[in-house]
Every structure is written in C-alpha cells, then in structure tokens.
C-alpha positions in Angstrom: -43.9 58.7 8.5 -43.7 56.0 11.1 -41.2 53.9 9.0 -39.0 56.9 8.3 -38.6 57.8 12.0 -38.3 54.4 13.6 -34.5 54.3 13.0 -34.1 57.5 14.9 -35.5 55.8 17.9 -33.4 52.6 17.6 -36.2 50.5 16.1 -36.1 48.4 13.0 -38.7 48.7 10.2 -39.4 45.0 10.6 -40.3 45.6 14.3 -42.7 48.3 13.3 -44.3 46.1 10.6 -44.6 43.3 13.1 -46.4 45.5 15.6 -48.7 46.8 12.9 -49.4 43.3 11.7 -50.5 42.1 15.2 -52.9 45.0 15.6 -51.1 48.0 17.0 -52.0 51.4 15.6 -49.5 53.8 14.3 -50.2 56.2 17.2 -49.5 53.5 19.7 -46.2 52.7 18.1 -45.2 56.4 18.1 -45.8 56.4 21.8 -43.5 53.4 22.1 -40.7 55.4 20.5 -40.8 57.7 23.5 -41.6 55.1 26.2 -39.4 52.1 25.7 -41.2 50.3 28.6 -44.3 50.3 26.4 -42.3 48.8 23.6 -40.9 46.0 25.8 -44.4 45.2 27.1 -45.8 45.0 23.6 -43.1 42.6 22.4 -43.5 40.5 25.6 -47.3 40.3 25.1 -46.8 39.4 21.4 -44.3 36.6 22.2 -46.7 35.3 24.9 -49.6 35.1 22.4 -47.5 33.6 19.6 -46.7 30.6 21.8 -50.4 29.8 22.2 
C-alpha cells in the first residue's frame, strides 16, 4: 500500500524504497506523508550519515 499511495503525497517510489532501506518502518513513512517536516528531517539525517 505504501508504494501505491506515495505519489498522492508527492513522494517518489525510489524515495520510499530509500527510507525503507535505511531502516525506516512503513508506519513511520506513512506519518511522513502527513508531516513533511518529518520527511525533511529523515532525508537530512540520511544524508548526514551517508557522508560518514
């Protein structure tokens, strides 16, 4: 379901896969659909860790 709905919230399937790959749970990503600030924070943290 997550992949089917992501486009409705302006999110690419590749972004959803990325978040799942780095350890986010589907429920957390669903929350990010409703709260874009959470989404921004998640990508910021992921970028910070990928530079290490």
